[in-house]
Every structure is written in C-alpha cells, then in structure tokens.
TILOKOL-120642 format. One record per residue: x, y, z of N, C-alpha, C in turn; residue in one letter. Coordinates in nm, 4 decimals. Layout:
r n_x->X n_y->Y n_z->Z ca_x->X ca_y->Y ca_z->Z c_x->X c_y->Y c_z->Z r->A
...
END
This chain:
r n_x->-2.4120 n_y->-6.0070 n_z->-2.5287 ca_x->-2.4959 ca_y->-6.0494 ca_z->-2.4187 c_x->-2.6362 c_y->-6.0828 c_z->-2.4682 r->X
r n_x->-2.6852 n_y->-6.0070 n_z->-2.5670 ca_x->-2.8185 ca_y->-6.0338 ca_z->-2.6197 c_x->-2.8257 c_y->-6.1708 c_z->-2.6855 r->X
r n_x->-2.7171 n_y->-6.2145 n_z->-2.7440 ca_x->-2.7138 ca_y->-6.3445 ca_z->-2.8086 c_x->-2.7147 c_y->-6.4569 c_z->-2.7054 r->X
r n_x->-2.6419 n_y->-6.4387 n_z->-2.5955 ca_x->-2.6315 ca_y->-6.5411 ca_z->-2.4925 c_x->-2.7568 c_y->-6.5453 c_z->-2.4060 r->X
r n_x->-2.8117 n_y->-6.4283 n_z->-2.3760 ca_x->-2.9306 ca_y->-6.4180 ca_z->-2.2903 c_x->-3.0438 c_y->-6.3473 c_z->-2.3650 r->X
r n_x->-3.1086 n_y->-6.4158 n_z->-2.4602 ca_x->-3.2132 ca_y->-6.3488 ca_z->-2.5391 c_x->-3.3323 c_y->-6.3032 c_z->-2.4555 r->X
r n_x->-3.3578 n_y->-6.3691 n_z->-2.3420 ca_x->-3.4689 ca_y->-6.3287 ca_z->-2.2581 c_x->-3.4428 c_y->-6.1939 c_z->-2.1907 r->X
r n_x->-3.3171 n_y->-6.1526 n_z->-2.1826 ca_x->-3.2801 ca_y->-6.0252 ca_z->-2.1208 c_x->-3.2676 c_y->-5.9119 c_z->-2.2234 r->X
r n_x->-3.2954 n_y->-5.9410 n_z->-2.3502 ca_x->-3.2765 ca_y->-5.8425 ca_z->-2.4568 c_x->-3.3609 c_y->-5.7188 c_z->-2.4317 r->X
r n_x->-3.2987 n_y->-5.6045 n_z->-2.4405 ca_x->-3.3694 ca_y->-5.4791 ca_z->-2.4233 c_x->-3.3765 c_y->-5.4291 c_z->-2.2798 r->X
r n_x->-3.3409 n_y->-5.5121 n_z->-2.1834 ca_x->-3.3440 ca_y->-5.4687 ca_z->-2.0434 c_x->-3.2212 c_y->-5.3836 c_z->-2.0152 r->X
r n_x->-3.2404 n_y->-5.2788 n_z->-1.9392 ca_x->-3.1271 ca_y->-5.1928 ca_z->-1.9071 c_x->-3.0615 c_y->-5.2378 c_z->-1.7771 r->X
r n_x->-2.9374 n_y->-5.2001 n_z->-1.7625 ca_x->-2.8619 ca_y->-5.2311 ca_z->-1.6411 c_x->-2.8860 c_y->-5.1179 c_z->-1.5432 r->X
r n_x->-2.9095 n_y->-5.1519 n_z->-1.4169 ca_x->-2.9335 ca_y->-5.0467 ca_z->-1.3184 c_x->-2.8075 c_y->-4.9635 c_z->-1.3006 r->X
r n_x->-2.8261 n_y->-4.8408 n_z->-1.2557 ca_x->-2.7137 ca_y->-4.7493 ca_z->-1.2378 c_x->-2.6141 c_y->-4.8038 c_z->-1.1361 r->X
r n_x->-2.6643 n_y->-4.8646 n_z->-1.0287 ca_x->-2.5758 ca_y->-4.9191 ca_z->-0.9259 c_x->-2.4902 c_y->-5.0313 c_z->-0.9823 r->X
r n_x->-2.5506 n_y->-5.1237 n_z->-1.0566 ca_x->-2.4751 ca_y->-5.2346 ca_z->-1.1145 c_x->-2.3689 c_y->-5.1847 c_z->-1.2120 r->X
r n_x->-2.4040 n_y->-5.0858 n_z->-1.2920 ca_x->-2.3083 ca_y->-5.0295 ca_z->-1.3867 c_x->-2.1925 c_y->-4.9611 c_z->-1.3162 r->X
r n_x->-2.2221 n_y->-4.8863 n_z->-1.2117 ca_x->-2.1184 ca_y->-4.8165 ca_z->-1.1362 c_x->-2.0254 c_y->-4.9150 c_z->-1.0653 r->X
r n_x->-2.0826 n_y->-5.0171 n_z->-1.0036 ca_x->-2.0022 ca_y->-5.1170 ca_z->-0.9332 c_x->-1.9144 c_y->-5.1932 c_z->-1.0323 r->X
r n_x->-1.9685 n_y->-5.2290 n_z->-1.1475 ca_x->-1.8898 ca_y->-5.2991 ca_z->-1.2490 c_x->-1.7734 c_y->-5.2120 c_z->-1.2952 r->X
r n_x->-1.7976 n_y->-5.0848 n_z->-1.3149 ca_x->-1.6925 ca_y->-4.9924 ca_z->-1.3559 c_x->-1.5841 c_y->-4.9817 c_z->-1.2491 r->X
r n_x->-1.6242 n_y->-4.9706 n_z->-1.1229 ca_x->-1.5278 ca_y->-4.9632 ca_z->-1.0137 c_x->-1.4465 c_y->-5.0923 c_z->-1.0031 r->X
r n_x->-1.5127 n_y->-5.2070 n_z->-1.0206 ca_x->-1.4413 ca_y->-5.3349 ca_z->-1.0148 c_x->-1.3376 c_y->-5.3445 c_z->-1.1261 r->X
r n_x->-1.3710 n_y->-5.2963 n_z->-1.2444 ca_x->-1.2758 ca_y->-5.2961 ca_z->-1.3546 c_x->-1.1544 c_y->-5.2105 c_z->-1.3200 r->X
r n_x->-1.1789 n_y->-5.0913 n_z->-1.2657 ca_x->-1.0693 ca_y->-5.0011 ca_z->-1.2307 c_x->-0.9795 c_y->-5.0623 c_z->-1.1241 r->X
r n_x->-1.0396 n_y->-5.1187 n_z->-1.0200 ca_x->-0.9621 ca_y->-5.1794 ca_z->-0.9112 c_x->-0.8808 c_y->-5.2966 c_z->-0.9638 r->X
r n_x->-0.9434 n_y->-5.3811 n_z->-1.0449 ca_x->-0.8746 ca_y->-5.4976 ca_z->-1.1001 c_x->-0.7546 c_y->-5.4562 c_z->-1.1836 r->X
r n_x->-0.7753 n_y->-5.3625 n_z->-1.2740 ca_x->-0.6664 ca_y->-5.3215 ca_z->-1.3618 c_x->-0.5549 c_y->-5.2521 c_z->-1.2848 r->X
r n_x->-0.5891 n_y->-5.1760 n_z->-1.1825 ca_x->-0.4873 ca_y->-5.1105 ca_z->-1.1007 c_x->-0.4020 c_y->-5.2147 c_z->-1.0287 r->X
r n_x->-0.4657 n_y->-5.3148 n_z->-0.9689 ca_x->-0.3921 ca_y->-5.4201 ca_z->-0.8984 c_x->-0.3052 c_y->-5.5020 c_z->-0.9935 r->X
r n_x->-0.3601 n_y->-5.5370 n_z->-1.1093 ca_x->-0.2838 ca_y->-5.6161 ca_z->-1.2063 c_x->-0.1666 c_y->-5.5349 c_z->-1.2602 r->X
r n_x->-0.1878 n_y->-5.4065 n_z->-1.2855 ca_x->-0.0781 ca_y->-5.3233 ca_z->-1.3359 c_x->0.0304 c_y->-5.3026 c_z->-1.2310 r->X
r n_x->-0.0082 n_y->-5.2907 n_z->-1.1042 ca_x->0.0891 ca_y->-5.2683 ca_z->-0.9971 c_x->0.1717 c_y->-5.3933 c_z->-0.9676 r->X
r n_x->0.1047 n_y->-5.5079 n_z->-0.9539 ca_x->0.1726 ca_y->-5.6306 ca_z->-0.9101 c_x->0.1903 c_y->-5.7341 c_z->-1.0193 r->X
r n_x->0.1103 n_y->-5.7255 n_z->-1.1235 ca_x->0.1138 ca_y->-5.8272 ca_z->-1.2276 c_x->0.0109 c_y->-5.9365 c_z->-1.2054 r->X
r n_x->-0.0545 n_y->-5.9342 n_z->-1.0921 ca_x->-0.1551 ca_y->-6.0358 ca_z->-1.0580 c_x->-0.2465 c_y->-5.9814 c_z->-0.9489 r->X
r n_x->-0.3600 n_y->-6.0460 n_z->-0.9273 ca_x->-0.4505 ca_y->-6.0150 ca_z->-0.8173 c_x->-0.5408 c_y->-6.1350 c_z->-0.7931 r->X
r n_x->-0.6184 n_y->-6.1271 n_z->-0.6856 ca_x->-0.7169 ca_y->-6.2313 ca_z->-0.6555 c_x->-0.8544 c_y->-6.1670 c_z->-0.6465 r->X
r n_x->-0.9577 n_y->-6.2501 n_z->-0.6541 ca_x->-1.0940 ca_y->-6.1987 ca_z->-0.6418 c_x->-1.1142 c_y->-6.1332 c_z->-0.5051 r->X
r n_x->-1.0577 n_y->-6.1938 n_z->-0.4015 ca_x->-1.0757 ca_y->-6.1376 ca_z->-0.2677 c_x->-1.0074 c_y->-6.0019 c_z->-0.2539 r->X
r n_x->-0.8948 n_y->-5.9809 n_z->-0.3196 ca_x->-0.8297 ca_y->-5.8495 ca_z->-0.3172 c_x->-0.9150 c_y->-5.7443 c_z->-0.3859 r->X
r n_x->-0.9786 n_y->-5.7821 n_z->-0.4950 ca_x->-1.0663 ca_y->-5.6889 ca_z->-0.5662 c_x->-1.1803 c_y->-5.6477 c_z->-0.4745 r->X
r n_x->-1.2410 n_y->-5.7453 n_z->-0.4082 ca_x->-1.3528 ca_y->-5.7184 ca_z->-0.3182 c_x->-1.3086 c_y->-5.6305 c_z->-0.2016 r->X
r n_x->-1.1908 n_y->-5.6586 n_z->-0.1451 ca_x->-1.1410 ca_y->-5.5793 ca_z->-0.0325 c_x->-1.1132 c_y->-5.4350 c_z->-0.0717 r->X
r n_x->-1.0635 n_y->-5.4124 n_z->-0.1923 ca_x->-1.0270 ca_y->-5.2781 ca_z->-0.2362 c_x->-1.1427 c_y->-5.1977 c_z->-0.2938 r->X
r n_x->-1.2579 n_y->-5.2595 n_z->-0.3092 ca_x->-1.3762 ca_y->-5.1905 ca_z->-0.3580 c_x->-1.4579 c_y->-5.1441 c_z->-0.2385 r->X
r n_x->-1.4793 n_y->-5.0142 n_z->-0.2269 ca_x->-1.5538 ca_y->-4.9620 ca_z->-0.1123 c_x->-1.6939 c_y->-4.9203 c_z->-0.1543 r->X
r n_x->-1.7915 n_y->-4.9792 n_z->-0.0900 ca_x->-1.9314 ca_y->-4.9432 ca_z->-0.1078 c_x->-1.9867 c_y->-4.9077 c_z->0.0289 r->X
r n_x->-2.0853 n_y->-4.8198 n_z->0.0324 ca_x->-2.1361 ca_y->-4.7701 ca_z->0.1600 c_x->-2.2834 c_y->-4.8054 c_z->0.1802 r->X
r n_x->-2.3147 n_y->-4.9331 n_z->0.1907 ca_x->-2.4512 ca_y->-4.9725 ca_z->0.2238 c_x->-2.4519 c_y->-5.1092 c_z->0.2895 r->X
r n_x->-2.5617 n_y->-5.1382 n_z->0.3561 ca_x->-2.5758 ca_y->-5.2645 ca_z->0.4280 c_x->-2.5841 c_y->-5.3794 c_z->0.3276 r->X
r n_x->-2.5145 n_y->-5.4880 n_z->0.3564 ca_x->-2.5159 ca_y->-5.6042 ca_z->0.2682 c_x->-2.4182 c_y->-5.5940 c_z->0.1541 r->X
r n_x->-2.3214 n_y->-5.5040 n_z->0.1665 ca_x->-2.2294 ca_y->-5.4825 ca_z->0.0553 c_x->-2.1391 c_y->-5.6021 c_z->0.0261 r->X
r n_x->-2.0970 n_y->-5.6769 n_z->0.1273 ca_x->-2.0069 ca_y->-5.7908 ca_z->0.1047 c_x->-2.0746 c_y->-5.8945 c_z->0.0149 r->X
r n_x->-2.1970 n_y->-5.9285 n_z->0.0462 ca_x->-2.2697 ca_y->-6.0270 ca_z->-0.0349 c_x->-2.2919 c_y->-5.9744 c_z->-0.1764 r->X
r n_x->-2.3273 n_y->-5.8474 n_z->-0.1860 ca_x->-2.3507 ca_y->-5.7852 ca_z->-0.3162 c_x->-2.2236 c_y->-5.7871 c_z->-0.4009 r->X
r n_x->-2.1098 n_y->-5.7521 n_z->-0.3404 ca_x->-1.9834 ca_y->-5.7510 ca_z->-0.4144 c_x->-1.9461 c_y->-5.8916 c_z->-0.4599 r->X
r n_x->-1.9689 n_y->-5.9921 n_z->-0.3752 ca_x->-1.9396 ca_y->-6.1302 ca_z->-0.4141 c_x->-2.0239 c_y->-6.1730 c_z->-0.5333 r->X
r n_x->-2.1522 n_y->-6.1351 n_z->-0.5336 ca_x->-2.2397 ca_y->-6.1686 ca_z->-0.6461 c_x->-2.1948 c_y->-6.0975 c_z->-0.7730 r->X
r n_x->-2.1618 n_y->-5.9702 n_z->-0.7597 ca_x->-2.1248 ca_y->-5.8912 ca_z->-0.8767 c_x->-1.9939 c_y->-5.9389 c_z->-0.9396 r->X
r n_x->-1.8972 n_y->-5.9761 n_z->-0.8575 ca_x->-1.7691 ca_y->-6.0197 ca_z->-0.9163 c_x->-1.7880 c_y->-6.1484 c_z->-0.9953 r->X
r n_x->-1.8754 n_y->-6.2356 n_z->-0.9486 ca_x->-1.9024 ca_y->-6.3588 ca_z->-1.0229 c_x->-1.9692 c_y->-6.3276 c_z->-1.1562 r->X
r n_x->-2.0508 n_y->-6.2228 n_z->-1.1598 ca_x->-2.1207 ca_y->-6.1864 ca_z->-1.2833 c_x->-2.0295 c_y->-6.1197 c_z->-1.3848 r->X
r n_x->-1.9442 n_y->-6.0283 n_z->-1.3389 ca_x->-1.8665 ca_y->-5.9507 ca_z->-1.4351 c_x->-1.7303 c_y->-6.0100 c_z->-1.4672 r->X
r n_x->-1.6818 n_y->-6.1045 n_z->-1.3879 ca_x->-1.5470 ca_y->-6.1574 ca_z->-1.4081 c_x->-1.5241 c_y->-6.2158 c_z->-1.5480 r->X
r n_x->-1.6127 n_y->-6.2990 n_z->-1.6017 ca_x->-1.5866 ca_y->-6.3530 ca_z->-1.7366 c_x->-1.5732 c_y->-6.2431 c_z->-1.8424 r->X
r n_x->-1.6596 n_y->-6.1428 n_z->-1.8364 ca_x->-1.6531 ca_y->-6.0331 ca_z->-1.9327 c_x->-1.5263 c_y->-5.9499 c_z->-1.9120 r->X
r n_x->-1.4904 n_y->-5.9282 n_z->-1.7871 ca_x->-1.3692 ca_y->-5.8527 ca_z->-1.7534 c_x->-1.2444 c_y->-5.9236 c_z->-1.8062 r->X
r n_x->-1.2380 n_y->-6.0546 n_z->-1.7866 ca_x->-1.1235 ca_y->-6.1317 ca_z->-1.8344 c_x->-1.1106 c_y->-6.1232 c_z->-1.9860 r->X
r n_x->-1.2241 n_y->-6.1337 n_z->-2.0545 ca_x->-1.2224 ca_y->-6.1281 ca_z->-2.1998 c_x->-1.1880 c_y->-5.9889 c_z->-2.2503 r->X
r n_x->-1.2458 n_y->-5.8867 n_z->-2.1880 ca_x->-1.2263 ca_y->-5.7488 ca_z->-2.2319 c_x->-1.0810 c_y->-5.7050 c_z->-2.2226 r->X
r n_x->-1.0127 n_y->-5.7413 n_z->-2.1149 ca_x->-0.8750 ca_y->-5.6983 ca_z->-2.0936 c_x->-0.7721 c_y->-5.8087 c_z->-2.1207 r->X
r n_x->-0.8171 n_y->-5.9190 n_z->-2.1790 ca_x->-0.7306 ca_y->-6.0325 ca_z->-2.2129 c_x->-0.6514 c_y->-6.0804 c_z->-2.0913 r->X
r n_x->-0.7210 n_y->-6.0960 n_z->-1.9797 ca_x->-0.6621 ca_y->-6.1478 ca_z->-1.8574 c_x->-0.6918 c_y->-6.2969 c_z->-1.8479 r->X
r n_x->-0.6219 n_y->-6.3654 n_z->-1.7578 ca_x->-0.6451 ca_y->-6.5081 ca_z->-1.7371 c_x->-0.6646 c_y->-6.5340 c_z->-1.5891 r->X
r n_x->-0.7520 n_y->-6.6273 n_z->-1.5580 ca_x->-0.7732 ca_y->-6.6725 ca_z->-1.4201 c_x->-0.7123 c_y->-6.8117 c_z->-1.4117 r->X
r n_x->-0.6020 n_y->-6.8218 n_z->-1.3375 ca_x->-0.5289 ca_y->-6.9479 ca_z->-1.3304 c_x->-0.5085 c_y->-6.9893 c_z->-1.1853 r->X
r n_x->-0.4933 n_y->-7.1189 n_z->-1.1662 ca_x->-0.4642 ca_y->-7.1727 ca_z->-1.0332 c_x->-0.3170 c_y->-7.1460 c_z->-1.0036 r->X
r n_x->-0.2901 n_y->-7.0932 n_z->-0.8871 ca_x->-0.1529 ca_y->-7.0660 ca_z->-0.8448 c_x->-0.0779 c_y->-7.1976 c_z->-0.8271 r->X
r n_x->0.0470 n_y->-7.2013 n_z->-0.8719 ca_x->0.1312 ca_y->-7.3190 ca_z->-0.8527 c_x->0.2700 c_y->-7.2732 c_z->-0.8069 r->X
r n_x->0.3591 n_y->-7.3659 n_z->-0.7849 ca_x->0.4921 ca_y->-7.3317 ca_z->-0.7327 c_x->0.5683 c_y->-7.2389 c_z->-0.8272 r->X
r n_x->0.5567 n_y->-7.2640 n_z->-0.9569 ca_x->0.6268 ca_y->-7.1813 ca_z->-1.0537 c_x->0.5751 c_y->-7.0374 c_z->-1.0511 r->X
r n_x->0.4419 n_y->-7.0206 n_z->-1.0462 ca_x->0.3849 ca_y->-6.8862 ca_z->-1.0413 c_x->0.4165 c_y->-6.8168 c_z->-0.9094 r->X
r n_x->0.4173 n_y->-6.8937 n_z->-0.8003 ca_x->0.4547 ca_y->-6.8358 ca_z->-0.6710 c_x->0.5962 c_y->-6.7790 c_z->-0.6777 r->X
r n_x->0.6864 n_y->-6.8525 n_z->-0.7387 ca_x->0.8242 ca_y->-6.8062 ca_z->-0.7509 c_x->0.8345 c_y->-6.6873 c_z->-0.8466 r->X
r n_x->0.7638 n_y->-6.6944 n_z->-0.9588 ca_x->0.7710 ca_y->-6.5890 ca_z->-1.0598 c_x->0.7205 c_y->-6.4551 c_z->-1.0061 r->X
r n_x->0.6065 n_y->-6.4563 n_z->-0.9368 ca_x->0.5462 ca_y->-6.3326 ca_z->-0.8866 c_x->0.5844 c_y->-6.3026 c_z->-0.7417 r->X
r n_x->0.6646 n_y->-6.3900 n_z->-0.6805 ca_x->0.7047 ca_y->-6.3754 ca_z->-0.5401 c_x->0.5822 c_y->-6.3632 c_z->-0.4493 r->X
r n_x->0.4896 n_y->-6.4564 n_z->-0.4649 ca_x->0.3660 ca_y->-6.4595 ca_z->-0.3868 c_x->0.3885 c_y->-6.5466 c_z->-0.2646 r->X
r n_x->0.3536 n_y->-6.4938 n_z->-0.1493 ca_x->0.3719 ca_y->-6.5679 ca_z->-0.0250 c_x->0.2358 c_y->-6.5848 c_z->0.0432 r->X
r n_x->0.1600 n_y->-6.6842 n_z->-0.0014 ca_x->0.0297 ca_y->-6.7153 ca_z->0.0570 c_x->0.0221 c_y->-6.8646 c_z->0.0842 r->X
r n_x->-0.0643 n_y->-6.9002 n_z->0.1779 ca_x->-0.0869 ca_y->-7.0428 ca_z->0.2031 c_x->-0.1786 c_y->-7.0975 c_z->0.0960 r->X
r n_x->-0.1537 n_y->-7.2168 n_z->0.0548 ca_x->-0.2399 ca_y->-7.2831 ca_z->-0.0421 c_x->-0.2126 c_y->-7.2349 c_z->-0.1833 r->X
r n_x->-0.3028 n_y->-7.2721 n_z->-0.2716 ca_x->-0.2889 ca_y->-7.2412 ca_z->-0.4130 c_x->-0.4214 c_y->-7.1868 c_z->-0.4679 r->X
r n_x->-0.4550 n_y->-7.0610 n_z->-0.4375 ca_x->-0.5807 ca_y->-7.0047 ca_z->-0.4847 c_x->-0.5728 c_y->-6.9674 c_z->-0.6336 r->X
r n_x->-0.6869 n_y->-6.9306 n_z->-0.6903 ca_x->-0.6885 ca_y->-6.8785 ca_z->-0.8261 c_x->-0.6399 c_y->-6.7351 c_z->-0.8237 r->X
r n_x->-0.5611 n_y->-6.6979 n_z->-0.9258 ca_x->-0.5179 ca_y->-6.5588 ca_z->-0.9390 c_x->-0.5556 c_y->-6.5091 c_z->-1.0782 r->X
r n_x->-0.5612 n_y->-6.3793 n_z->-1.0919 ca_x->-0.5915 ca_y->-6.3163 ca_z->-1.2192 c_x->-0.4628 c_y->-6.2494 c_z->-1.2663 r->X
r n_x->-0.4153 n_y->-6.2883 n_z->-1.3846 ca_x->-0.2889 ca_y->-6.2363 ca_z->-1.4379 c_x->-0.3093 c_y->-6.1802 c_z->-1.5762 r->X
r n_x->-0.2158 n_y->-6.0930 n_z->-1.6167 ca_x->-0.2214 ca_y->-6.0342 ca_z->-1.7503 c_x->-0.1614 c_y->-6.1271 c_z->-1.8527 r->X
END
C-alpha cells in the first residue's frame, strides 16, 4: 500500500476501519465457503454495524477493501452468466457480479 499510495505512508488505519475490514473478510469467506460464491450486496447484508449511516459506510468500505480481499484469498469477481448460473444453481434476475473461489 505504501508503494501505491506514497502520500499515505506512515498513516495508521482507524480502529473502526480495521474492525469493519476484518468483519467483511470473515463474512465473505464464510459465504464463499458455504455456497462457493457470494455477491457484494450479500456481504453488506450479513455485516451488522450499530450506528447511524452504516449502509453508506459499508458500501464505501467494501469498495475500498474488495481488491485487497480478492488478492489475499485468491478470489475472483466475475460477471454471472448462464453457465455459472447452472453450475452454482443461482436463481436471480439479471447477471450481477459474483465473487467466487
């Protein structure tokens, strides 16, 4: 991160951001291990925070940590297609992005 964002070098991460990132990782891995796939909206729904403005905060945080999360656990974010719908037995309207192992 220091190489990509040199202006942020030496700055610490707030306790709340670190805790939320950790919880998002746990929720993501639990969903992926249980079903083999998940969506960003499922991660947000399964993450419980107790303060005003939490939905907006969770949306911002998932956008920030998702690239690192995908790289850390060797996950992929792919567009759902007919083959993946059949493979994972997904019954949703449209073709959203999913996170798979």
